[in-house]
C-alpha positions as CSV (number, residue, x, y, z in Angstrom):
1,M,-174.0,14.0,-40.6
2,V,-174.8,16.9,-42.3
3,P,-172.2,19.1,-44.1
4,A,-171.8,22.6,-42.5
5,S,-172.6,24.4,-45.8
6,A,-175.9,22.6,-46.0
7,A,-176.8,23.2,-42.5
8,A,-176.2,26.8,-42.9
9,G,-178.8,27.0,-45.9
10,T,-176.5,27.1,-48.7
11,R,-178.1,27.4,-52.2
12,T,-177.9,24.3,-54.2
13,R,-179.9,25.4,-57.3
14,P,-178.9,28.4,-59.5
15,D,-181.4,31.0,-60.8
16,H,-179.9,31.0,-64.3
17,V,-177.2,29.0,-66.1
18,V,-174.9,30.6,-68.8
19,A,-172.9,27.8,-70.8
20,D,-170.9,27.5,-74.1
21,K,-171.9,25.4,-77.0
22,G,-170.4,22.2,-75.6
23,Y,-173.4,22.1,-73.3
24,S,-175.9,22.5,-76.1
25,S,-178.0,19.4,-76.1
26,R,-181.7,18.7,-75.8
27,A,-181.1,16.5,-72.7
28,I,-179.4,19.4,-70.9
29,R,-181.9,21.9,-71.8
30,T,-184.7,19.6,-70.7
31,Y,-183.0,18.9,-67.5
32,L,-182.7,22.4,-66.7
33,R,-186.2,23.3,-67.7
34,R,-187.6,20.5,-65.6
35,R,-185.7,21.9,-62.5
36,G,-186.9,25.4,-63.1
37,I,-183.7,26.8,-64.0
38,S,-183.4,29.3,-66.9
39,H,-180.5,29.2,-69.2
40,T,-178.5,30.8,-71.9
41,I,-176.7,28.4,-74.0
42,P,-176.0,29.1,-77.7
43,E,-176.7,26.4,-80.3
44,R,-174.1,24.6,-82.3
45,A,-174.1,25.2,-86.1
46,E,-175.1,21.4,-86.7
47,Q,-178.1,21.7,-84.6
48,V,-179.3,24.8,-86.4
49,T,-178.8,23.1,-89.9
50,N,-180.5,19.9,-88.7
51,R,-183.4,21.8,-87.4
52,A,-183.8,23.8,-90.7
53,K,-183.7,20.5,-92.8
54,R,-186.7,19.4,-90.7
55,G,-188.7,22.3,-91.7
56,S,-191.7,23.1,-89.5
57,K,-191.1,19.6,-87.6
58,G,-187.7,21.0,-86.4
59,G,-189.3,23.1,-83.9
60,R,-188.5,26.6,-82.7
61,S,-185.0,27.5,-81.8
62,P,-184.2,28.0,-78.1
63,V,-184.3,31.5,-76.7
64,F,-180.9,33.1,-76.6
65,D,-180.0,36.4,-75.0
66,A,-176.7,37.6,-76.4
67,Q,-176.3,40.2,-73.7
68,V,-176.3,37.7,-70.9
69,Y,-173.8,35.5,-72.8
70,K,-171.4,38.4,-73.2
71,R,-171.2,38.7,-69.4
72,R,-170.0,35.2,-69.2
73,N,-166.5,36.4,-70.5
74,I,-166.0,38.2,-67.2
75,V,-166.2,35.0,-65.3
76,E,-164.0,33.1,-67.8
77,R,-161.2,35.6,-67.6
78,C,-161.3,35.6,-63.8
79,F,-160.7,31.7,-63.9
80,N,-157.9,32.2,-66.4
81,Q,-156.2,34.7,-64.2
82,L,-156.5,32.6,-61.2
83,K,-155.1,29.5,-63.1
84,Q,-152.1,31.5,-63.8
85,V,-151.0,30.8,-60.1
86,R,-149.1,27.7,-60.4
87,A,-150.2,26.4,-56.9
88,L,-153.8,26.6,-58.0
89,A,-153.4,25.0,-61.2
90,M,-151.3,22.0,-60.0
91,R,-153.3,21.8,-56.6
92,Y,-150.2,21.5,-54.5
93,D,-152.2,22.1,-51.2
94,K,-153.8,18.8,-49.8
95,T,-156.4,20.3,-47.4
96,A,-159.3,22.2,-48.2
97,T,-158.6,25.0,-45.8
98,S,-155.1,25.7,-47.3
99,Y,-156.4,25.6,-50.8
100,T,-159.0,27.9,-50.0
101,A,-156.3,30.3,-48.5
102,V,-154.3,30.0,-51.8
103,I,-157.5,30.9,-53.8
104,T,-157.9,34.0,-51.5
105,I,-154.6,35.2,-51.9
106,A,-154.6,34.8,-55.7
107,A,-157.8,36.6,-56.0
108,L,-156.5,39.6,-53.8
109,L,-153.2,40.0,-55.5
110,P,-154.6,41.6,-58.9
111,W,-156.9,43.5,-56.8
112,L,-154.3,45.1,-54.6
């Protein structure tokens, strides 16, 4: 049986991924590139120094757009604000429907 979201044509592949330094690895970048997904992931300091040690064999640094990365903060703050609602953080609701309702209410409260 096909889930309702898949039958409705829900997207499963993002156009762009913005991640923090914890996801900065060659394997993740290669995976995203292979699937045709652009990404903005800053490099860890150790990766920069290791590449510099290798000289010309270290390769080029990956493209990084600082303006796109700054917008990631908006999403992070939204999740942090939603996690302040104890019912969301502790996941008291057992069914997906009631949990979605709590998320909706928690998102509407600051907006109101």
